[in-house]
N, CA, C and O atoms as CSV, one atom per row, in Angstrom:
chain,resi,resn,atom,element,x,y,z
A,1,MET,N,N,14.535,71.485,60.280
A,1,MET,CA,C,14.364,73.194,60.694
A,1,MET,C,C,15.574,73.409,60.865
A,1,MET,O,O,16.034,74.263,60.107
A,2,LEU,N,N,16.693,72.685,62.006
A,2,LEU,CA,C,17.919,73.620,61.559
A,2,LEU,C,C,18.500,73.307,60.920
A,2,LEU,O,O,19.271,74.263,60.840
A,3,LEU,N,N,18.961,72.362,60.024
A,3,LEU,CA,C,19.088,72.122,59.024
A,3,LEU,C,C,18.585,73.300,57.815
A,3,LEU,O,O,19.547,73.909,57.348
A,4,SER,N,N,17.204,73.712,57.236
A,4,SER,CA,C,16.580,74.457,56.495
A,4,SER,C,C,17.544,76.108,56.650
A,4,SER,O,O,17.995,76.900,55.823
A,5,LEU,N,N,17.522,76.028,58.500
A,5,LEU,CA,C,17.873,77.583,58.398
A,5,LEU,C,C,19.243,78.211,57.931
A,5,LEU,O,O,19.565,79.287,57.427
A,6,LEU,N,N,20.384,76.247,58.599
A,6,LEU,CA,C,21.335,76.534,58.403
A,6,LEU,C,C,21.677,77.097,56.537
A,6,LEU,O,O,22.447,77.868,55.963
A,7,ALA,N,N,20.444,76.044,56.130
A,7,ALA,CA,C,20.807,75.742,54.216
A,7,ALA,C,C,20.346,77.090,54.348
A,7,ALA,O,O,21.228,77.495,53.590
A,8,GLY,N,N,19.359,78.780,54.831
A,8,GLY,CA,C,19.336,79.701,54.020
A,8,GLY,C,C,20.334,81.006,54.806
A,8,GLY,O,O,20.167,82.209,54.602
A,9,ASP,N,N,21.201,80.501,55.574
A,9,ASP,CA,C,22.298,81.490,55.918
A,9,ASP,C,C,23.473,81.082,55.111
A,9,ASP,O,O,24.401,81.890,55.142
A,10,LEU,N,N,23.674,79.864,54.294
A,10,LEU,CA,C,24.219,79.808,53.472
A,10,LEU,C,C,24.352,80.517,52.222
A,10,LEU,O,O,25.218,81.106,51.575
A,11,LEU,N,N,23.250,80.240,52.163
A,11,LEU,CA,C,22.637,80.700,50.809
A,11,LEU,C,C,22.864,82.469,50.789
A,11,LEU,O,O,23.469,83.063,49.897
A,12,ARG,N,N,22.412,82.925,51.637
A,12,ARG,CA,C,22.633,84.336,52.110
A,12,ARG,C,C,23.701,84.712,52.139
A,12,ARG,O,O,23.965,85.852,51.757
A,13,ALA,N,N,24.855,83.674,52.707
A,13,ALA,CA,C,26.629,84.305,52.573
A,13,ALA,C,C,26.463,84.591,51.714
A,13,ALA,O,O,26.315,85.747,51.316
A,14,GLY,N,N,26.420,83.226,50.904
A,14,GLY,CA,C,27.032,82.888,49.132
A,14,GLY,C,C,26.407,84.588,48.201
A,14,GLY,O,O,27.175,85.507,47.917
A,15,ILE,N,N,25.390,84.586,48.001
A,15,ILE,CA,C,24.780,86.069,47.668
A,15,ILE,C,C,25.549,86.711,47.789
A,15,ILE,O,O,26.253,86.888,46.795
A,16,LEU,N,N,25.838,87.325,48.837
A,16,LEU,CA,C,26.695,88.771,49.560
A,16,LEU,C,C,28.266,88.601,49.511
A,16,LEU,O,O,29.111,89.442,49.814
A,17,LEU,N,N,28.472,87.177,49.009
A,17,LEU,CA,C,29.920,86.707,49.303
A,17,LEU,C,C,30.515,86.982,47.631
A,17,LEU,O,O,31.659,87.246,47.263
A,18,LEU,N,N,29.168,86.793,46.769
A,18,LEU,CA,C,28.889,87.211,45.280
A,18,LEU,C,C,29.436,88.582,44.595
A,18,LEU,O,O,30.233,89.053,43.784
A,19,ILE,N,N,28.635,88.803,45.322
A,19,ILE,CA,C,28.085,90.374,45.420
A,19,ILE,C,C,29.238,91.164,45.439
A,19,ILE,O,O,29.772,91.831,44.552
A,20,PHE,N,N,29.501,90.985,46.509
A,20,PHE,CA,C,30.793,91.357,47.250
A,20,PHE,C,C,31.974,91.194,45.851
A,20,PHE,O,O,32.622,92.086,45.302
A,21,GLN,N,N,31.944,89.943,45.608
A,21,GLN,CA,C,33.815,89.935,44.460
A,21,GLN,C,C,33.505,90.864,43.128
A,21,GLN,O,O,34.276,91.485,42.396
A,22,VAL,N,N,32.026,90.708,43.106
A,22,VAL,CA,C,31.523,91.343,41.555
A,22,VAL,C,C,31.804,92.256,41.639
A,22,VAL,O,O,32.504,92.687,40.722
A,23,PHE,N,N,31.493,93.097,42.677
A,23,PHE,CA,C,31.439,94.772,42.909
A,23,PHE,C,C,32.667,95.672,43.563
A,23,PHE,O,O,32.973,96.838,43.311
A,24,ALA,N,N,33.290,94.693,44.527
A,24,ALA,CA,C,34.305,95.021,45.008
A,24,ALA,C,C,35.544,94.516,45.429
A,24,ALA,O,O,36.052,95.329,46.201
A,25,LEU,N,N,36.303,93.461,45.249
A,25,LEU,CA,C,37.248,92.667,45.360
A,25,LEU,C,C,37.257,91.919,44.776
A,25,LEU,O,O,36.183,91.673,44.228
A,26,GLN,N,N,38.469,90.998,44.453
A,26,GLN,CA,C,38.457,90.195,43.325
A,26,GLN,C,C,39.571,89.722,43.553
A,26,GLN,O,O,40.502,90.485,43.814
A,27,LEU,N,N,39.818,87.822,43.494
A,27,LEU,CA,C,41.450,87.143,43.432
A,27,LEU,C,C,41.893,87.099,42.709
A,27,LEU,O,O,41.328,86.301,41.961
A,28,SER,N,N,42.929,87.592,42.181
A,28,SER,CA,C,43.685,86.810,40.848
A,28,SER,C,C,45.294,86.467,41.180
A,28,SER,O,O,46.075,86.848,42.052
A,29,VAL,N,N,45.360,85.825,40.378
A,29,VAL,CA,C,46.993,84.748,40.589
A,29,VAL,C,C,47.934,84.997,39.714
A,29,VAL,O,O,47.804,84.964,38.490
A,30,VAL,N,N,48.731,85.206,40.216
A,30,VAL,CA,C,50.246,86.324,39.115
A,30,VAL,C,C,50.706,85.117,38.210
A,30,VAL,O,O,51.036,84.039,38.704
A,31,ARG,N,N,50.705,85.343,36.977
A,31,ARG,CA,C,51.322,84.422,36.203
A,31,ARG,C,C,52.206,84.651,35.398
A,31,ARG,O,O,51.974,84.868,34.209
A,32,GLY,N,N,53.882,84.634,36.147
A,32,GLY,CA,C,54.491,84.867,34.455
A,32,GLY,C,C,55.808,85.844,35.605
A,32,GLY,O,O,55.285,86.117,36.686
A,33,SER,N,N,57.456,86.395,35.484
A,33,SER,CA,C,58.010,86.703,36.563
A,33,SER,C,C,58.255,88.656,36.260
A,33,SER,O,O,58.959,89.217,37.100
A,34,SER,N,N,57.690,89.507,35.147
A,34,SER,CA,C,57.930,89.824,35.091
A,34,SER,C,C,57.578,91.086,35.692
A,34,SER,O,O,57.422,92.122,35.046
A,35,MET,N,N,57.426,90.954,37.238
A,35,MET,CA,C,56.794,91.456,37.898
A,35,MET,C,C,58.030,91.476,39.655
A,35,MET,O,O,58.017,92.261,40.604
A,36,LEU,N,N,58.678,90.578,39.454
A,36,LEU,CA,C,60.079,90.237,41.057
A,36,LEU,C,C,60.398,91.242,40.325
A,36,LEU,O,O,60.138,91.587,39.172
A,37,PRO,N,N,61.447,91.964,41.801
A,37,PRO,CA,C,61.276,90.722,42.627
A,37,PRO,C,C,59.907,90.914,43.570
A,37,PRO,O,O,59.714,90.170,44.531
A,38,ASN,N,N,59.023,91.923,43.226
A,38,ASN,CA,C,57.926,91.598,44.525
A,38,ASN,C,C,57.060,90.876,44.063
A,38,ASN,O,O,56.673,90.241,45.044
A,39,ILE,N,N,56.509,90.559,43.228
A,39,ILE,CA,C,55.766,89.815,42.697
A,39,ILE,C,C,55.437,88.721,41.815
A,39,ILE,O,O,54.915,88.756,40.700
A,40,HIS,N,N,56.069,87.155,42.925
A,40,HIS,CA,C,55.857,86.287,42.416
A,40,HIS,C,C,55.516,85.183,41.251
A,40,HIS,O,O,54.381,85.360,40.809
A,41,ASP,N,N,55.820,84.706,40.985
A,41,ASP,CA,C,54.676,83.440,39.621
A,41,ASP,C,C,54.035,83.134,40.940
A,41,ASP,O,O,54.571,82.986,42.039
A,42,GLY,N,N,52.946,83.079,40.644
A,42,GLY,CA,C,51.490,82.302,41.670
A,42,GLY,C,C,50.962,82.727,42.454
A,42,GLY,O,O,49.911,82.365,42.982
A,43,ASP,N,N,52.056,84.140,42.792
A,43,ASP,CA,C,51.613,84.291,44.329
A,43,ASP,C,C,49.578,85.467,43.536
A,43,ASP,O,O,49.189,85.841,42.430
A,44,ARG,N,N,49.163,85.515,44.603
A,44,ARG,CA,C,47.459,86.051,45.006
A,44,ARG,C,C,47.602,86.910,45.756
A,44,ARG,O,O,48.035,86.985,46.905
A,45,LEU,N,N,46.872,88.175,44.439
A,45,LEU,CA,C,46.798,89.550,44.798
A,45,LEU,C,C,44.923,89.133,44.958
A,45,LEU,O,O,44.323,88.232,44.371
A,46,LEU,N,N,44.319,90.232,46.036
A,46,LEU,CA,C,43.331,90.537,46.299
A,46,LEU,C,C,43.596,91.814,45.773
A,46,LEU,O,O,44.553,92.518,46.096
A,47,VAL,N,N,42.708,92.099,44.939
A,47,VAL,CA,C,42.507,93.645,44.047
A,47,VAL,C,C,40.418,93.837,44.485
A,47,VAL,O,O,39.377,93.184,44.555
A,48,ASP,N,N,41.016,95.291,44.660
A,48,ASP,CA,C,40.455,96.432,45.072
A,48,ASP,C,C,39.572,97.013,43.316
A,48,ASP,O,O,40.083,97.843,42.564
A,49,LYS,N,N,38.619,96.512,43.132
A,49,LYS,CA,C,38.125,96.832,41.809
A,49,LYS,C,C,37.443,99.065,42.195
A,49,LYS,O,O,37.377,99.995,41.391
A,50,TYR,N,N,37.055,99.020,43.971
A,50,TYR,CA,C,36.765,100.805,43.700
A,50,TYR,C,C,37.431,101.540,43.833
A,50,TYR,O,O,36.995,102.687,43.942
A,51,SER,N,N,38.610,101.338,43.887
A,51,SER,CA,C,39.581,102.464,44.812
A,51,SER,C,C,40.285,103.619,43.644
A,51,SER,O,O,41.031,104.590,43.768
A,52,TYR,N,N,39.576,102.901,42.407
A,52,TYR,CA,C,39.737,103.912,41.177
A,52,TYR,C,C,38.981,104.575,40.852
A,52,TYR,O,O,39.219,105.552,40.142
A,53,SER,N,N,37.696,104.213,41.320
A,53,SER,CA,C,36.521,105.377,40.716
A,53,SER,C,C,36.798,106.546,41.654
A,53,SER,O,O,36.448,107.650,41.237
A,54,LEU,N,N,37.647,106.448,43.432
A,54,LEU,CA,C,37.523,107.481,44.117
A,54,LEU,C,C,38.503,107.865,43.981
A,54,LEU,O,O,38.510,108.712,44.874
A,55,SER,N,N,39.911,107.956,43.298
A,55,SER,CA,C,41.149,108.397,42.976
A,55,SER,C,C,41.832,108.263,41.662
A,55,SER,O,O,41.639,107.405,40.801
A,56,ASP,N,N,42.890,109.534,41.659
A,56,ASP,CA,C,43.480,108.679,39.492
A,56,ASP,C,C,44.403,107.641,40.435
A,56,ASP,O,O,44.546,107.392,41.632
A,57,ILE,N,N,45.223,106.949,38.455
A,57,ILE,CA,C,45.955,106.262,38.542
A,57,ILE,C,C,46.930,106.833,39.319
A,57,ILE,O,O,46.453,107.956,39.483
A,58,GLU,N,N,47.842,106.820,39.833
A,58,GLU,CA,C,49.211,107.552,40.048
A,58,GLU,C,C,50.966,106.954,39.856
A,58,GLU,O,O,51.222,105.841,40.314
A,59,ARG,N,N,51.566,107.388,39.489
A,59,ARG,CA,C,52.796,106.503,38.971
A,59,ARG,C,C,53.543,105.181,39.786
A,59,ARG,O,O,53.151,105.462,40.918
A,60,PHE,N,N,54.103,104.320,39.910
A,60,PHE,CA,C,54.485,103.573,41.210
A,60,PHE,C,C,53.330,102.540,41.364
A,60,PHE,O,O,53.446,101.450,41.924
A,61,ASP,N,N,52.254,103.011,40.816
A,61,ASP,CA,C,50.978,101.537,41.353
A,61,ASP,C,C,50.909,100.653,41.019
A,61,ASP,O,O,51.648,100.675,40.035
A,62,VAL,N,N,50.316,99.239,41.136
A,62,VAL,CA,C,50.196,98.467,40.665
A,62,VAL,C,C,48.905,97.999,40.063
A,62,VAL,O,O,48.050,97.770,40.919
A,63,VAL,N,N,48.515,97.786,38.773
A,63,VAL,CA,C,47.377,97.802,38.205
A,63,VAL,C,C,47.405,96.425,37.486
A,63,VAL,O,O,48.430,95.882,37.075
A,64,ILE,N,N,46.405,96.033,37.409
A,64,ILE,CA,C,45.527,94.912,36.312
A,64,ILE,C,C,44.445,95.000,35.428
A,64,ILE,O,O,43.243,95.259,35.377
A,65,LEU,N,N,45.657,94.582,34.582
A,65,LEU,CA,C,44.517,95.411,32.919
A,65,LEU,C,C,44.591,93.609,32.296
A,65,LEU,O,O,45.441,92.722,32.226
A,66,SER,N,N,42.814,93.839,31.858
A,66,SER,CA,C,42.572,92.068,31.281
A,66,SER,C,C,42.996,92.212,29.349
A,66,SER,O,O,42.761,92.890,28.349
A,67,CYS,N,N,43.711,91.095,29.810
A,67,CYS,CA,C,43.925,90.769,27.946
A,67,CYS,C,C,42.939,91.038,26.314
A,67,CYS,O,O,42.305,90.331,25.532
A,68,PRO,N,N,43.209,92.101,26.414
A,68,PRO,CA,C,41.777,92.291,25.134
A,68,PRO,C,C,41.884,90.995,24.161
A,68,PRO,O,O,40.869,90.439,23.742
A,69,VAL,N,N,43.252,90.541,23.823
A,69,VAL,CA,C,43.102,89.300,23.162
A,69,VAL,C,C,42.044,87.874,23.795
A,69,VAL,O,O,40.903,87.489,23.537
A,70,ASN,N,N,43.181,87.395,24.759
A,70,ASN,CA,C,42.606,86.731,25.589
A,70,ASN,C,C,41.846,86.535,26.683
A,70,ASN,O,O,42.259,86.407,27.836
A,71,GLU,N,N,40.239,86.503,26.145
A,71,GLU,CA,C,39.533,86.105,27.881
A,71,GLU,C,C,39.982,85.716,28.716
A,71,GLU,O,O,40.847,84.839,28.725
A,72,GLY,N,N,39.566,86.204,29.531
A,72,GLY,CA,C,40.260,85.877,30.897
A,72,GLY,C,C,41.437,85.792,31.711
A,72,GLY,O,O,41.585,85.465,32.889
A,73,VAL,N,N,42.341,86.205,30.716
A,73,VAL,CA,C,43.671,86.674,30.853
A,73,VAL,C,C,43.362,88.160,31.416
A,73,VAL,O,O,42.523,89.008,31.111
A,74,ASP,N,N,44.877,88.080,32.799
A,74,ASP,CA,C,44.747,89.609,33.318
A,74,ASP,C,C,46.601,89.673,33.359
A,74,ASP,O,O,47.492,88.863,33.613
A,75,TYR,N,N,46.567,90.383,33.161
A,75,TYR,CA,C,48.354,91.580,32.921
A,75,TYR,C,C,48.285,91.836,35.000
A,75,TYR,O,O,47.122,91.745,35.393
A,76,VAL,N,N,49.051,92.038,35.859
A,76,VAL,CA,C,50.047,92.743,36.726
A,76,VAL,C,C,51.185,92.961,35.907
A,76,VAL,O,O,51.829,92.256,35.130
A,77,LYS,N,N,51.283,94.665,36.476
A,77,LYS,CA,C,51.557,95.991,35.600
A,77,LYS,C,C,51.810,96.697,36.805
A,77,LYS,O,O,51.277,96.737,37.914
A,78,ARG,N,N,53.111,97.429,36.072
A,78,ARG,CA,C,53.331,98.892,37.408
A,78,ARG,C,C,53.481,99.876,36.389
A,78,ARG,O,O,54.166,99.827,35.367
A,79,VAL,N,N,52.701,100.821,36.843
A,79,VAL,CA,C,52.467,102.262,36.194
A,79,VAL,C,C,53.999,102.721,36.505
A,79,VAL,O,O,54.527,102.721,37.617
A,80,VAL,N,N,54.783,103.235,34.879
A,80,VAL,CA,C,55.850,103.929,35.029
A,80,VAL,C,C,55.361,105.141,34.433
A,80,VAL,O,O,55.866,106.142,34.941
A,81,GLY,N,N,54.813,105.288,33.822
A,81,GLY,CA,C,54.928,106.812,33.723
A,81,GLY,C,C,53.043,107.062,33.117
A,81,GLY,O,O,52.230,106.180,32.842
A,82,LEU,N,N,52.827,108.892,33.070
A,82,LEU,CA,C,51.411,109.160,33.101
A,82,LEU,C,C,51.078,109.848,32.338
A,82,LEU,O,O,51.936,110.724,32.237
A,83,PRO,N,N,50.085,110.051,31.505
A,83,PRO,CA,C,49.491,111.331,30.257
A,83,PRO,C,C,50.490,112.615,30.529
A,83,PRO,O,O,50.390,113.646,31.195
A,84,GLY,N,N,51.593,111.989,29.609
A,84,GLY,CA,C,52.168,113.782,29.238
A,84,GLY,C,C,54.062,113.497,29.517
A,84,GLY,O,O,54.976,114.140,29.002
A,85,ASP,N,N,54.201,111.999,30.768
A,85,ASP,CA,C,55.567,112.148,30.668
A,85,ASP,C,C,56.754,111.488,29.133
A,85,ASP,O,O,56.324,110.691,28.299
A,86,ARG,N,N,57.473,111.770,29.117
A,86,ARG,CA,C,58.290,110.686,28.594
A,86,ARG,C,C,59.331,109.775,28.989
A,86,ARG,O,O,60.389,109.892,29.608
A,87,ILE,N,N,58.632,108.720,28.376
A,87,ILE,CA,C,59.612,107.593,28.920
A,87,ILE,C,C,60.536,107.626,28.251
A,87,ILE,O,O,60.568,108.130,27.128
A,88,VAL,N,N,61.851,106.857,29.076
A,88,VAL,CA,C,63.288,106.592,27.971
A,88,VAL,C,C,63.509,105.264,28.706
A,88,VAL,O,O,63.200,105.026,29.873
A,89,LEU,N,N,64.226,104.261,27.635
A,89,LEU,CA,C,64.450,102.962,27.693
A,89,LEU,C,C,66.094,103.316,27.580
A,89,LEU,O,O,66.556,103.398,26.442
A,90,ASP,N,N,66.829,103.491,28.524
A,90,ASP,CA,C,68.259,103.618,27.991
A,90,ASP,C,C,69.495,102.086,29.124
A,90,ASP,O,O,69.934,102.171,30.271
A,91,ARG,N,N,69.641,100.881,28.048
A,91,ARG,CA,C,70.128,100.181,27.760
A,91,ARG,C,C,69.005,99.437,29.039
A,91,ARG,O,O,69.267,99.165,30.210
A,92,GLY,N,N,68.435,99.359,28.699
A,92,GLY,CA,C,67.584,97.800,30.062
A,92,GLY,C,C,66.659,98.425,30.790
A,92,GLY,O,O,65.555,97.937,31.035
A,93,LYS,N,N,67.250,100.103,31.374
A,93,LYS,CA,C,66.406,100.477,32.053
A,93,LYS,C,C,66.045,101.822,32.274
A,93,LYS,O,O,66.960,102.591,31.978
A,94,LEU,N,N,64.678,102.553,32.835
A,94,LEU,CA,C,63.923,103.510,32.649
A,94,LEU,C,C,64.750,104.538,33.307
A,94,LEU,O,O,64.360,105.704,33.359
């Protein structure tokens, strides 16, 4: 009896966690060093999937993009320009 109650609770908790991950949060692992010194290779990020449905992306936000070529590969990048901005790279500096 106790075992079946525990199994039911674990199943409900697992379903809630799955729904939460699909619609609200995602764990992502950083691969690469392009975001140094702030974000390091191997860092784990908890990604809020819902926030940009409430507000626009702003300059200097950190975003995660799905790679269009390699399914399952994500890129972690910082927004440096918005539509209408002019971005200049001069001697390695933006």
